[in-house]
Backbone as CSV, one residue per row, in Angstrom:
resi,resn,N_x,N_y,N_z,CA_x,CA_y,CA_z,C_x,C_y,C_z
1,MET,0.839,-1.165,0.000,0.000,0.000,0.000,0.897,1.247,0.000
2,LYS,0.538,2.192,-0.824,1.293,3.442,-0.887,0.590,4.507,-0.073
3,ASN,1.368,5.251,0.683,0.820,6.355,1.462,1.200,7.667,0.802
4,ARG,0.342,8.648,0.887,0.638,9.963,0.345,-0.047,11.015,1.206
5,PHE,0.423,12.258,1.059,-0.173,13.353,1.812,-1.580,13.638,1.291
6,ALA,-2.522,13.804,2.187,-3.845,14.245,1.784,-3.889,15.763,1.761
7,ASN,-3.231,16.375,2.762,-3.117,17.830,2.806,-2.007,18.202,3.785
8,PHE,-1.583,19.432,3.748,-0.550,19.906,4.648,-1.209,20.682,5.776
9,ILE,-0.794,20.379,6.987,-1.372,21.062,8.138,-0.685,22.403,8.367
10,ASN,0.648,22.444,8.249,1.387,23.672,8.507,2.240,23.995,7.279
11,LEU,1.614,24.579,6.277,2.295,24.857,5.016,3.399,25.894,5.184
12,THR,3.232,26.835,6.096,4.252,27.859,6.323,5.545,27.225,6.821
13,LYS,5.451,26.300,7.734,6.641,25.623,8.256,7.294,24.779,7.169
14,LEU,6.499,24.097,6.369,7.036,23.293,5.271,7.781,24.174,4.276
15,THR,7.225,25.353,3.962,7.874,26.278,3.046,9.197,26.764,3.620
16,THR,9.230,27.056,4.904,10.471,27.505,5.555,11.532,26.425,5.507
17,ILE,11.155,25.189,5.797,12.104,24.074,5.743,12.624,23.894,4.322
18,PHE,11.733,23.999,3.332,12.154,23.849,1.935,13.159,24.920,1.544
19,LYS,12.918,26.169,1.963,13.837,27.263,1.636,15.195,27.071,2.297
20,ASN,15.231,26.413,3.456,16.502,26.168,4.144,17.347,25.116,3.437
21,VAL,16.716,24.133,2.803,17.477,23.047,2.184,17.616,23.194,0.672
22,ALA,16.754,23.978,0.037,16.792,24.114,-1.424,17.736,25.243,-1.820
23,ASP,18.392,25.082,-2.928,19.272,26.110,-3.475,18.500,26.840,-4.569
24,ILE,17.769,27.864,-4.175,16.910,28.585,-5.103,17.693,29.751,-5.699
25,GLN,17.761,29.798,-7.024,18.453,30.869,-7.740,17.475,31.480,-8.744
26,THR,17.291,32.785,-8.664,16.427,33.460,-9.627,17.263,33.990,-10.781
27,SER,16.613,34.400,-11.854,17.341,34.911,-13.017,18.077,36.204,-12.678
28,ASP,17.547,36.991,-11.746,18.239,38.212,-11.325,19.543,37.891,-10.606
29,MET,19.540,36.826,-9.836,20.739,36.444,-9.090,21.815,35.868,-10.013
30,LEU,21.401,35.225,-11.090,22.353,34.569,-11.983,22.878,35.486,-13.084
31,ASN,22.210,36.609,-13.318,22.600,37.552,-14.376,22.739,36.861,-15.732
32,LEU,21.740,36.090,-16.097,21.758,35.379,-17.371,21.444,36.341,-18.516
33,PRO,22.082,36.134,-19.670,21.757,36.990,-20.814,20.365,36.651,-21.346
34,ILE,19.620,37.674,-21.686,18.272,37.486,-22.214,18.314,37.757,-23.714
35,PRO,17.901,36.784,-24.524,17.946,36.989,-25.973,16.933,38.043,-26.418
36,LYS,17.286,38.767,-27.450,16.389,39.775,-28.012,15.322,39.088,-28.840
37,ASP,14.101,39.590,-28.750,12.990,39.014,-29.492,12.805,39.786,-30.789
38,GLU,12.728,39.061,-31.868,12.527,39.668,-33.170,11.258,39.099,-33.778
39,THR,10.262,39.922,-33.983,8.984,39.470,-34.524,8.899,39.824,-35.998
40,LYS,8.555,38.826,-36.788,8.370,39.030,-38.222,6.983,38.540,-38.592
41,ILE,6.213,39.385,-39.233,4.882,39.002,-39.701,4.980,38.692,-41.186
42,ILE,4.600,37.466,-41.520,4.654,37.017,-42.906,3.227,36.728,-43.351
43,SER,2.777,37.402,-44.376,1.433,37.168,-44.873,1.496,36.458,-46.230
44,SER,0.455,35.696,-46.497,0.380,34.980,-47.768,-1.075,34.967,-48.231
45,GLU,-1.269,34.558,-49.449,-2.609,34.474,-50.003,-3.366,33.322,-49.354
46,ARG,-4.655,33.502,-49.181,-5.497,32.479,-48.587,-5.870,31.450,-49.651
47,THR,-5.590,30.185,-49.364,-5.919,29.117,-50.310,-7.295,28.542,-49.970
48,ASP,-7.846,27.767,-50.893,-9.146,27.130,-50.663,-9.084,26.156,-49.485
49,PHE,-7.969,25.460,-49.360,-7.806,24.511,-48.254,-7.829,25.235,-46.916
50,VAL,-7.073,26.328,-46.801,-7.029,27.091,-45.556,-8.398,27.701,-45.261
51,ALA,-9.095,28.174,-46.292,-10.420,28.752,-46.096,-11.387,27.712,-45.548
52,SER,-11.380,26.504,-46.103,-12.284,25.462,-45.608,-11.905,25.026,-44.195
53,LEU,-10.624,24.993,-43.905,-10.156,24.630,-42.572,-10.607,25.667,-41.542
54,MET,-10.474,26.941,-41.877,-10.885,28.006,-40.968,-12.405,28.002,-40.768
55,ASP,-13.156,27.719,-41.821,-14.615,27.607,-41.689,-14.989,26.464,-40.753
56,ASN,-14.258,25.360,-40.865,-14.489,24.217,-39.987,-14.207,24.597,-38.536
57,PHE,-13.106,25.324,-38.292,-12.782,25.776,-36.932,-13.881,26.689,-36.394
58,ALA,-14.395,27.567,-37.236,-15.452,28.493,-36.815,-16.721,27.735,-36.441
59,GLU,-17.064,26.716,-37.223,-18.240,25.911,-36.915,-18.063,25.172,-35.591
60,CYS,-16.886,24.638,-35.367,-16.612,23.942,-34.099,-16.717,24.909,-32.922
61,ALA,-16.182,26.102,-33.070,-16.238,27.099,-31.997,-17.682,27.491,-31.708
62,MET,-18.474,27.670,-32.735,-19.884,28.004,-32.517,-20.632,26.868,-31.827
63,GLY,-20.284,25.620,-32.177,-20.899,24.477,-31.514,-20.534,24.415,-30.035
64,ILE,-19.296,24.762,-29.706,-18.867,24.777,-28.298,-19.593,25.881,-27.536
65,ARG,-19.753,27.032,-28.159,-20.443,28.155,-27.497,-21.912,27.832,-27.243
66,ARG,-22.535,27.092,-28.155,-23.950,26.767,-27.996,-24.191,25.764,-26.870
67,SER,-23.218,24.902,-26.621,-23.433,23.852,-25.614,-23.111,24.301,-24.213
């Protein structure tokens, strides 16, 4: 038989114990380089396949909203 916690009685004490034994490092403490984000928007012509696919998605969304 396996035993497991149903709930924690003193979560504050558990958190304190965890902080004492865990080596917690935040990104500010490590001074890691952050990559620059470059966003490119690429547009293309709408094909019949994509149009039918999008119509199908719209129908599914409307069915979800109705239920």
